[in-house]
Structure formats: C-alpha cells, structure tokens
C-alpha positions as CSV (number, residue, x, y, z in Angstrom):
1,Q,-6.0,16.4,-11.4
2,V,-3.8,13.8,-9.5
3,Q,-5.5,12.0,-6.8
4,L,-5.1,8.8,-4.8
5,V,-7.7,7.4,-2.5
6,E,-7.1,4.5,0.0
7,S,-10.0,2.3,1.2
8,G,-10.7,-1.0,2.7
9,G,-9.4,-0.4,6.2
10,G,-11.3,-1.3,9.4
11,L,-11.3,-3.2,12.5
12,V,-10.4,-6.8,12.3
13,Q,-9.4,-9.7,14.7
14,P,-5.9,-11.1,14.9
15,G,-5.5,-13.6,12.2
16,G,-8.1,-12.0,10.0
17,S,-7.7,-10.4,6.6
18,L,-8.3,-7.2,4.9
19,R,-8.0,-6.0,1.4
20,L,-6.8,-2.3,0.9
21,S,-7.4,-0.5,-2.3
22,C,-5.5,2.4,-3.8
23,T,-7.4,4.0,-6.7
24,A,-6.1,6.9,-8.9
25,S,-7.8,9.7,-10.6
26,G,-6.1,12.0,-13.1
27,F,-3.3,9.7,-14.0
28,I,-2.8,6.2,-15.1
29,L,-1.6,4.2,-12.0
30,D,-0.2,1.4,-14.2
31,Y,2.6,3.8,-15.4
32,H,3.9,4.2,-11.8
33,A,5.4,2.2,-9.0
34,I,3.0,2.2,-6.1
35,G,4.1,1.8,-2.6
36,W,2.2,1.2,0.6
37,F,3.5,2.7,3.9
38,R,2.1,2.6,7.3
39,R,2.3,5.1,10.1
40,V,2.0,4.5,13.9
41,P,2.2,7.7,16.1
42,G,5.6,8.1,17.6
43,K,7.1,5.5,15.3
44,Q,9.1,5.6,12.1
45,R,7.0,5.4,9.0
46,E,7.4,1.9,7.6
47,G,7.5,0.7,4.1
48,V,5.0,-2.1,3.7
49,S,5.1,-3.1,-0.1
50,C,5.8,-1.8,-3.5
51,I,4.9,-2.9,-7.0
52,S,6.9,-1.7,-10.0
53,S,5.2,0.0,-13.0
54,S,3.9,-2.4,-15.5
55,D,5.6,-0.8,-18.4
56,G,9.1,-0.5,-16.9
57,S,12.2,-2.5,-17.8
58,H,12.3,-3.7,-14.2
59,R,9.3,-5.5,-12.8
60,G,8.8,-6.8,-9.3
61,T,7.1,-6.7,-5.9
62,F,8.7,-5.9,-2.6
63,Y,7.7,-6.4,1.0
64,G,8.9,-5.2,4.3
65,D,10.3,-7.8,6.6
66,A,7.4,-7.5,9.0
67,V,4.8,-8.4,6.4
68,Q,6.6,-10.7,4.1
69,G,4.6,-13.9,3.5
70,R,1.4,-12.4,4.8
71,F,0.7,-9.4,2.4
72,T,0.4,-9.4,-1.3
73,I,0.3,-6.4,-3.6
74,S,-1.3,-6.5,-7.0
75,R,-2.7,-4.4,-9.8
76,D,-6.0,-4.2,-11.7
77,K,-5.2,-2.0,-14.7
78,A,-8.8,-1.8,-15.8
79,E,-9.9,-0.3,-12.4
80,N,-6.8,1.9,-12.1
81,T,-6.3,0.3,-8.7
82,V,-3.5,-1.3,-6.7
83,Y,-4.5,-3.7,-4.0
84,L,-2.8,-4.8,-0.7
85,Q,-4.1,-8.1,0.4
86,M,-3.4,-8.6,4.1
87,N,-3.6,-11.9,5.7
88,S,-2.9,-13.3,9.1
89,L,-3.2,-9.9,10.5
90,K,-1.4,-9.2,13.7
91,P,-1.9,-6.5,16.4
92,E,1.3,-4.8,15.3
93,D,-0.1,-4.3,11.9
94,T,-2.4,-1.6,13.4
95,A,-1.6,1.7,11.6
96,I,-2.8,4.1,9.1
97,Y,-1.9,2.8,5.7
98,Y,-1.0,5.1,2.8
99,C,-0.3,4.6,-0.9
100,G,1.9,6.8,-3.0
101,A,3.3,6.9,-6.5
102,A,6.8,6.9,-7.6
103,T,8.9,6.4,-10.8
104,Y,10.6,3.2,-9.3
105,C,10.0,1.1,-6.2
106,T,11.9,2.6,-3.3
107,W,11.5,3.0,0.4
108,T,12.3,6.6,0.3
109,L,9.2,8.6,1.2
110,S,10.3,11.8,-0.6
111,D,10.3,9.8,-3.9
112,F,6.6,9.3,-3.8
113,G,4.0,11.8,-4.6
114,S,0.2,11.9,-4.8
115,W,-0.2,10.4,-1.4
116,G,-3.7,9.6,-0.3
117,Q,-5.3,10.4,2.9
118,G,-4.8,7.0,4.4
119,T,-7.1,4.3,5.7
120,Q,-7.0,3.2,9.3
121,V,-6.3,-0.5,9.9
122,T,-6.9,-1.8,13.6
123,V,-6.1,-5.3,14.5
124,S,-7.5,-6.2,17.9
125,S,-9.6,-8.7,19.7
C-alpha cells in the first residue's frame, strides 16, 4: 500500500527553523522524485522544493524563488524519508505543506501521486 506521511510542522517565530519529514510506506521513496508544495487558502498552490530520484540519470534539487537560500531538501534512504529543512522562516511561509512522489522533478501537480495529508506550518510572533 502506497502512503506518504508529512510531519514536523508547528508554530514558530519569524527567523526560526523547522524540519519537515516526508516518510513513505509501501514503496521505496529513493526511486522517486519527491516534491514539496504548500497551500494557502485562496492562493495558488506553490511549489517549494523537489529532489530527484537517487537512481535516475538526472540528479538535482530545486527550489521555488520564495524559499531559495533558506530551505534545503535532502534524503535519508535508510529511513525512507525526505526532509525539508526550513530556516529563516517568514510569516509568508505559513501554509499547509504537502509532499508527493513523481518520476521526475516538476512543478506540475498532476505529475505527483501518493500525496500525504499535509502538515501545518505557522510562522508568527
């Protein structure tokens, strides 16, 4: 059974840090590109970051303009988990964060499957 679960969200003050986790059950996460997207009600769903599959011919990590230089995506193969380290958080980072699996990194939502339920990140003083 395919399942993705996000965790690590919470309330943090501006300038603080959080580390989100995307953990897979039922498939090997390392074989897939994993993307993080975030959603704010009434706004376009925004691509945050993506990490390519570890066994693909193309490797790389990608970040949305709004988070470039502040967020870092990484993998832990042994834990079947992808992390999103979020530093220097801003109030505009407040959103529900979701992870999804795809064949290749892309910002096209329909290319991703196995979406988790999301984890709420709130940045406020």
